[in-house]
C-alpha positions as CSV (number, residue, x, y, z in Angstrom):
1,M,59.2,38.3,-13.7
2,K,60.7,37.7,-17.0
3,T,62.0,41.2,-18.7
4,P,59.3,41.8,-21.3
5,L,60.5,41.2,-25.1
6,V,59.9,43.3,-28.1
7,V,60.8,41.3,-31.2
8,R,60.8,42.5,-34.7
9,I,60.0,40.2,-37.3
10,P,60.6,40.7,-41.1
11,L,57.5,40.0,-43.1
12,G,59.3,37.4,-45.2
13,R,59.4,35.1,-42.5
14,L,55.6,35.0,-42.3
15,E,54.3,33.8,-45.6
16,I,53.2,30.5,-45.5
17,N,54.6,28.6,-48.3
18,G,55.5,25.6,-46.6
19,P,56.3,24.1,-42.9
20,M,56.8,26.8,-40.5
21,V,59.2,27.5,-37.6
22,N,57.7,29.0,-34.5
23,L,58.9,32.5,-34.4
24,G,58.1,33.5,-30.9
25,V,60.0,35.1,-28.4
26,N,61.5,31.9,-26.5
27,C,62.9,30.6,-29.9
28,H,66.8,30.0,-29.9
29,S,68.5,30.1,-33.3
30,G,70.4,26.8,-32.3
31,S,66.9,24.7,-32.1
32,V,65.1,26.3,-35.4
33,K,67.0,23.6,-37.8
34,E,65.6,20.9,-35.9
35,K,62.3,22.3,-35.0
36,N,61.7,23.1,-38.7
37,A,62.4,19.4,-39.5
38,Q,60.1,18.2,-36.9
39,E,56.8,20.5,-37.5
40,G,57.7,19.5,-41.7
41,S,57.0,15.8,-40.6
42,Q,54.0,16.8,-38.7
43,A,52.3,19.0,-41.3
44,A,52.9,16.3,-43.8
45,H,50.6,14.2,-42.2
46,L,47.9,16.8,-42.1
47,N,46.9,17.3,-45.6
48,G,48.8,20.6,-46.3
49,C,47.9,22.1,-42.9
50,V,50.5,24.5,-41.5
51,P,51.0,26.1,-37.7
52,L,49.2,29.5,-37.9
53,S,52.0,32.3,-38.7
54,H,50.3,35.3,-37.3
55,Q,49.2,33.5,-34.0
56,V,50.2,35.9,-31.0
57,A,49.0,34.3,-27.8
58,G,47.9,30.5,-26.5
59,H,49.0,27.3,-27.6
60,K,51.3,27.0,-30.4
61,Y,51.6,24.0,-32.8
62,G,55.0,22.4,-32.5
63,V,55.9,24.0,-29.1
64,D,52.7,22.7,-26.9
65,K,50.9,19.5,-27.0
66,V,48.1,21.2,-28.7
67,G,48.1,24.3,-31.2
68,I,46.2,26.4,-33.8
69,L,46.8,25.2,-37.9
70,Q,45.7,27.2,-40.8
71,H,43.8,24.7,-43.3
72,P,44.4,25.0,-47.1
73,D,40.6,26.5,-47.2
74,G,41.5,29.6,-45.5
75,T,40.0,28.0,-42.0
76,V,41.6,27.8,-38.5
77,L,42.2,24.5,-37.0
78,K,41.9,24.7,-33.2
79,Q,43.0,21.4,-31.7
80,L,40.4,20.6,-29.0
81,Q,42.4,20.5,-25.7
82,P,42.0,17.4,-23.0
83,P,39.1,16.6,-21.3
84,P,36.8,18.6,-19.6
85,R,38.3,21.9,-21.3
86,G,38.4,20.7,-24.7
87,P,34.5,19.1,-24.9
88,R,33.5,21.7,-22.7
89,E,34.4,24.3,-25.8
90,L,33.3,21.9,-28.3
91,Q,30.0,22.2,-26.4
92,F,29.8,25.5,-26.2
93,Y,30.1,26.1,-30.3
94,S,27.8,23.6,-30.9
95,M,25.3,25.1,-28.6
96,V,25.6,28.7,-29.9
97,Y,25.5,27.4,-33.7
98,A,23.1,24.8,-33.7
99,A,20.7,24.4,-36.6
100,D,17.7,24.6,-34.8
101,C,19.3,27.6,-32.4
102,C,16.4,29.8,-31.8
103,D,17.6,31.6,-28.4
104,P,17.8,35.2,-29.4
105,Y,21.0,35.9,-27.1
106,L,22.8,33.1,-28.4
107,L,21.8,34.2,-31.9
108,D,22.8,37.9,-30.9
109,L,26.2,36.3,-29.5
110,Q,27.1,34.8,-33.0
111,K,28.4,38.2,-34.3
112,H,30.8,38.5,-32.0
113,L,32.3,35.2,-32.6
114,P,34.5,33.3,-35.1
115,K,32.1,31.6,-37.2
116,Y,31.7,27.6,-36.8
117,Y,32.0,25.1,-39.4
118,G,32.1,22.2,-37.2
119,T,35.0,19.8,-36.4
120,W,37.7,18.3,-38.3
121,P,39.9,15.1,-37.6
122,S,43.2,14.4,-38.3
123,P,44.0,12.2,-40.5
124,E,45.0,8.6,-39.4
125,P,48.7,8.4,-38.4
126,P,51.0,5.9,-37.8
127,N,50.4,5.4,-34.2
128,G,46.5,5.8,-34.8
129,N,46.0,8.4,-32.3
130,R,43.8,10.6,-34.1
131,K,43.2,14.3,-33.0
132,L,40.0,16.4,-33.3
133,Y,40.2,20.0,-34.2
134,L,37.4,22.8,-33.8
135,K,37.2,24.5,-37.5
136,L,36.9,28.0,-37.2
137,E,37.1,31.3,-39.2
138,D,40.1,33.1,-39.6
139,V,39.2,36.4,-38.4
140,T,42.3,38.1,-40.2
141,R,42.2,36.3,-43.4
142,R,40.7,39.3,-45.4
143,F,43.6,42.0,-44.1
144,Q,46.6,42.3,-45.9
145,K,48.7,43.5,-43.1
146,P,46.7,42.7,-39.7
147,C,47.5,44.2,-36.3
148,I,46.7,41.3,-33.7
149,M,45.9,41.6,-30.4
150,D,44.5,39.2,-27.9
151,V,43.2,40.4,-24.4
152,K,42.0,38.0,-21.6
153,I,38.9,39.7,-19.9
154,G,37.7,39.3,-16.5
155,Q,38.5,39.4,-12.8
156,K,39.5,36.1,-12.5
157,S,41.2,33.5,-15.2
158,Y,40.2,30.7,-13.5
159,D,36.7,28.9,-13.0
160,P,34.7,27.9,-9.8
161,Y,36.2,24.4,-9.9
162,A,39.7,25.1,-10.2
163,S,41.9,23.7,-7.4
164,Q,43.6,25.7,-5.0
165,E,46.9,25.3,-6.5
166,K,45.5,26.4,-9.8
167,R,44.0,29.5,-8.5
168,E,47.0,30.3,-6.9
169,Q,48.9,29.8,-10.1
170,Q,46.9,32.0,-11.9
171,I,47.0,35.0,-9.4
172,K,50.8,34.4,-9.3
173,K,50.7,35.2,-12.9
174,Y,49.2,38.5,-12.9
175,P,48.0,39.5,-9.6
176,L,46.5,42.5,-11.3
177,M,43.9,40.7,-12.6
178,E,41.1,41.4,-10.1
179,E,41.9,45.4,-9.9
180,I,42.7,45.8,-13.8
181,G,40.2,43.3,-15.0
182,F,42.0,42.2,-18.4
183,L,45.3,41.3,-19.3
184,V,47.1,41.7,-22.8
185,L,48.4,38.2,-23.9
186,G,50.1,39.0,-27.1
187,M,50.2,41.5,-29.5
188,R,51.6,41.9,-33.2
189,V,51.8,45.2,-34.8
190,Y,52.4,46.4,-38.3
191,K,54.9,49.4,-38.7
192,V,54.6,50.9,-42.0
193,N,57.6,53.0,-41.7
194,S,60.1,49.8,-41.8
195,D,57.4,47.3,-43.3
196,D,57.7,44.7,-40.6
197,Y,55.8,43.9,-37.3
198,D,56.6,44.3,-33.9
199,S,55.6,41.6,-31.6
200,Y,54.9,41.4,-28.0
201,D,54.3,38.3,-25.8
202,Q,52.7,37.3,-22.5
203,H,55.5,38.5,-20.4
204,Y,55.1,42.1,-21.6
205,G,51.2,41.9,-20.9
206,R,52.2,40.6,-17.5
207,G,54.5,43.5,-16.8
208,L,51.8,46.2,-17.4
209,L,51.0,47.6,-14.1
210,K,48.2,50.2,-13.1
211,H,50.3,53.2,-14.4
212,T,51.8,52.0,-17.4
213,I,48.4,49.8,-18.6
214,R,47.5,52.7,-20.8
215,D,50.8,53.4,-22.5
216,G,51.2,49.7,-22.8
217,L,48.2,49.3,-24.5
218,S,48.5,52.1,-26.9
219,K,51.8,50.6,-28.6
220,F,49.1,48.1,-30.4
221,F,47.5,51.4,-32.2
222,Y,51.0,52.9,-32.9
223,N,52.1,52.0,-36.6
224,G,55.6,53.9,-36.1
225,T,54.5,57.2,-37.7
226,K,51.3,57.9,-36.1
227,L,48.4,56.7,-33.2
228,R,45.6,55.0,-35.3
229,K,42.5,56.6,-33.8
230,D,40.5,55.6,-36.5
231,A,41.4,51.9,-35.3
232,I,40.9,53.1,-31.6
233,T,37.3,54.4,-32.3
234,A,36.1,51.3,-34.0
235,S,37.2,49.1,-31.7
236,I,35.4,51.0,-28.7
237,L,32.2,50.6,-30.7
238,K,32.9,47.0,-30.9
239,V,33.5,46.4,-27.8
240,Q,30.5,48.6,-26.8
241,N,28.4,46.1,-28.6
242,I,29.9,43.1,-26.7
243,L,29.4,44.8,-23.5
244,Q,26.1,45.5,-24.6
245,W,25.3,41.8,-25.0
246,F,26.9,41.1,-21.4
247,E,24.6,43.5,-20.0
248,G,21.3,41.8,-21.6
249,Q,21.9,38.0,-20.5
250,S,22.5,36.2,-17.5
251,Q,22.7,32.8,-19.1
252,L,26.2,32.3,-19.0
253,T,29.5,33.1,-17.2
254,F,32.9,33.3,-18.8
255,Y,36.3,32.5,-17.6
256,A,39.9,32.6,-19.1
257,S,38.1,34.0,-22.1
258,S,39.7,36.7,-24.7
259,L,38.7,39.4,-27.1
260,L,40.5,39.1,-30.4
261,F,41.6,42.5,-31.9
262,V,42.6,42.8,-35.6
263,Y,42.8,46.0,-38.0
264,E,44.5,46.6,-40.9
265,G,47.9,47.9,-40.6
266,L,48.0,49.7,-44.1
267,S,46.7,53.3,-43.5
268,P,44.9,55.2,-44.3
269,P,42.0,52.2,-45.0
270,S,41.8,51.0,-48.2
271,P,38.8,48.9,-48.9
272,E,39.6,48.7,-52.7
273,G,41.0,45.3,-53.6
274,Q,40.1,44.0,-50.3
275,S,37.6,41.1,-51.1
276,L,35.6,39.1,-48.2
277,R,36.6,35.4,-49.0
278,G,33.5,33.1,-48.2
279,P,33.4,30.0,-46.0
280,P,35.4,26.8,-47.1
281,E,34.3,25.5,-50.5
282,N,32.6,22.0,-51.4
283,T,29.5,22.9,-49.2
284,T,26.2,21.9,-50.0
285,S,22.7,24.1,-49.3
286,T,20.3,22.2,-47.2
287,D,17.0,23.3,-45.9
288,L,16.9,24.7,-42.6
289,T,14.4,25.9,-40.4
290,C,16.3,27.8,-38.1
291,C,16.0,31.4,-37.2
292,E,18.2,32.7,-40.0
293,P,21.0,33.9,-37.6
294,N,23.7,32.9,-40.4
295,E,22.5,30.6,-43.0
296,E,25.9,30.3,-44.7
297,V,27.4,29.0,-41.7
298,L,24.5,26.7,-40.3
299,E,24.1,25.0,-44.1
300,Y,27.9,24.3,-43.6
301,N,27.4,23.1,-40.1
302,N,24.8,20.6,-41.0
303,N,27.0,18.9,-43.2
304,I,29.7,18.0,-40.6
305,R,29.6,14.6,-39.4
306,V,29.9,14.2,-35.3
307,A,30.9,11.0,-34.1
308,E,27.5,10.9,-31.4
309,P,24.6,13.4,-31.4
310,L,25.5,16.1,-28.7
311,D,23.1,18.0,-26.1
312,Y,23.6,21.4,-26.5
313,S,21.8,22.4,-23.3
314,L,23.1,24.8,-21.0
315,S,22.8,22.1,-17.9
316,T,24.5,19.6,-20.0
317,M,27.7,21.8,-20.5
318,Y,28.0,21.7,-16.6
319,N,27.2,18.3,-16.2
320,M,29.9,17.5,-18.7
321,H,32.4,19.3,-16.1
322,K,30.7,17.8,-13.0
323,K,30.8,14.1,-14.4
324,G,34.0,14.0,-16.3
325,C,34.8,13.0,-19.5
326,N,36.9,9.9,-20.6
327,R,40.4,11.0,-21.4
328,G,41.2,8.7,-24.1
329,H,40.5,9.8,-28.0
330,H,39.1,13.3,-28.0
331,G,36.4,12.4,-30.7
332,N,34.5,10.6,-27.6
333,I,33.0,13.4,-26.0
334,A,30.4,11.2,-24.2
335,A,30.0,12.8,-20.5
336,T,29.8,9.3,-18.9
337,G,30.7,8.2,-15.4
338,A,30.1,10.4,-12.0
339,T,32.5,11.8,-10.1
340,T,33.0,13.1,-6.8
341,D,31.6,16.7,-6.6
342,P,34.7,19.4,-6.7
343,N,32.4,21.3,-4.1
344,P,30.3,19.5,-1.9
345,H,28.6,22.6,0.0
346,Q,27.8,24.5,-3.2
347,D,24.1,24.2,-4.2
348,N,23.7,23.0,-7.7
349,S,20.5,24.4,-8.7
350,T,22.2,27.6,-8.8
351,W,23.7,26.4,-12.2
352,T,20.5,25.1,-13.7
353,F,19.1,26.8,-16.8
354,P,18.4,30.2,-15.7
355,G,15.9,31.2,-18.6
356,L,16.2,34.5,-20.6
357,V,16.3,38.1,-18.9
358,S,13.5,40.1,-19.1
359,A,14.6,43.1,-18.7
360,E,15.6,45.5,-21.8
361,Q,19.3,46.1,-23.0
362,P,20.7,49.2,-22.3
363,N,20.7,51.3,-25.6
364,G,23.8,53.6,-24.8
365,N,22.9,55.8,-27.6
366,G,24.6,58.8,-25.7
367,V,28.1,57.2,-25.8
368,K,27.6,55.9,-29.1
369,A,26.6,59.1,-30.3
370,Q,29.6,60.5,-29.0
371,L,31.8,57.8,-30.4
372,K,30.4,58.2,-34.2
373,E,31.2,62.0,-33.4
374,E,35.0,60.8,-32.7
375,A,35.0,58.4,-35.9
376,D,34.0,61.6,-37.8
377,V,36.7,63.5,-36.8
378,A,39.3,60.6,-37.5
379,V,38.0,60.5,-40.8
380,R,38.6,63.9,-41.4
381,V,42.3,63.2,-40.4
382,W,42.5,60.2,-42.1
383,G,40.9,60.9,-45.3
384,D,38.5,58.4,-47.1
385,S,36.6,57.0,-44.5
386,E,34.1,54.3,-46.5
387,G,34.5,51.2,-44.8
388,T,36.5,52.5,-41.7
389,A,34.7,50.2,-39.3
390,S,34.6,47.1,-41.6
391,E,38.7,47.5,-41.1
392,V,38.6,46.7,-37.3
393,E,37.4,43.0,-36.1
394,V,36.6,42.2,-32.3
395,R,35.6,39.0,-31.6
396,M,35.4,36.8,-28.5
397,I,37.6,33.7,-28.4
398,D,38.5,31.0,-26.0
399,F,35.8,29.1,-24.5
400,A,36.8,26.1,-22.5
401,H,35.7,28.0,-19.3
402,V,32.3,28.8,-20.1
403,F,29.4,28.0,-17.3
404,P,25.8,28.6,-17.0
405,G,25.1,31.3,-14.7
406,E,21.7,32.7,-13.1
407,S,22.8,36.5,-13.0
408,Q,25.1,38.8,-15.0
409,D,28.9,37.9,-15.8
410,Q,29.7,40.7,-13.5
411,G,33.4,39.9,-13.7
412,Y,33.6,39.8,-17.8
413,I,31.5,43.1,-17.4
414,Y,34.1,44.7,-15.2
415,G,36.7,44.0,-17.5
416,L,34.8,45.3,-20.6
417,K,34.3,48.3,-19.0
418,H,38.2,49.2,-17.6
419,L,39.1,47.9,-21.1
420,L,36.7,50.9,-22.6
421,E,38.1,53.2,-20.1
422,V,41.7,52.8,-20.9
423,L,40.7,52.9,-24.8
424,Q,39.0,56.2,-24.4
425,Q,42.1,57.6,-22.7
426,I,44.4,56.4,-25.5
427,L,42.0,58.3,-27.9
428,H,42.0,61.7,-26.1
429,Q,45.7,61.4,-24.9
């Protein structure tokens, strides 16, 4: 196992004024100039889009075959992964944000995800190999000094159809995943005393054991002078809301999906002067007959041109995985051509649409009341309380391994509960 590294990055290197060099922990100084020139050439073909400066985990542009970019309008562009992962994630976002969606659980799920603005095709390159991107909300955009953490949730980081080799590979990466239920993939923490950031990569997270996970996770909330208990309390409340959603639904099962935590690094929280920026410009209004889950997003989505109509049903999401997708142009996402069942002994009926669960969601009023009281205590410590909760975001991300389900997603629920337990320990330490 590689030794966990902590990298201190001066703020000046994180400004987006042009093509950027990836400043991850594996970047060697001897290759910076060459990498910069290469990325500059790539960015020149993307209409001003540049690599996302504050990415803490996942595929990085210029390093991997796929990566995340920042569009000039402030949105984030996530390059579609090769089939079946990419089309499956596109299918998920298209289903949740469909203009005619009236499923109450999917509408409720929207508030836990980045807003989805459709797809964005890259300009035609000289070789004719255009790439397709998911156009998403930049959750960090409204923060002045965003502190960011990516945490993979669940007891398994592979889906039921992964090969034995893939399963062994994932288990080897973090053998404690099943017991702990989550894995820190990366962190970026603003230090008020030095006015720069500490960054922690995936090797740091994989080095966290049962007896070190609490202290390892607490580093995300330590700003160099104090433990940000206000951010911890607000994070707990938001994770509780996500847990409540999972305990009330049995439609979907998530594998290798993450929670993205963001809080304002400046303290105490200062809402003044921080304006929420709206959706991308040049949007037009369209008469929609949906259940009004998020009119602002749906109006914009309605103007996204997709190569061909998409079937948003849960069964289609599964069938896309089963049948396989053409491995050519990512925009050609029709699921045609049957392939051999990867698990011939599995009853396919277990993956059909199960319908909505009828049980009422647990209200969790007692827990929330306690957290509200703790939030009030944090407010008295930090001073001005207005907008404290709004200065923290917790969103679900990464949906390349989402499948229809017929029961509660116990693996994800287990991970959320254990994460909440650790956050509570940090809060009361």
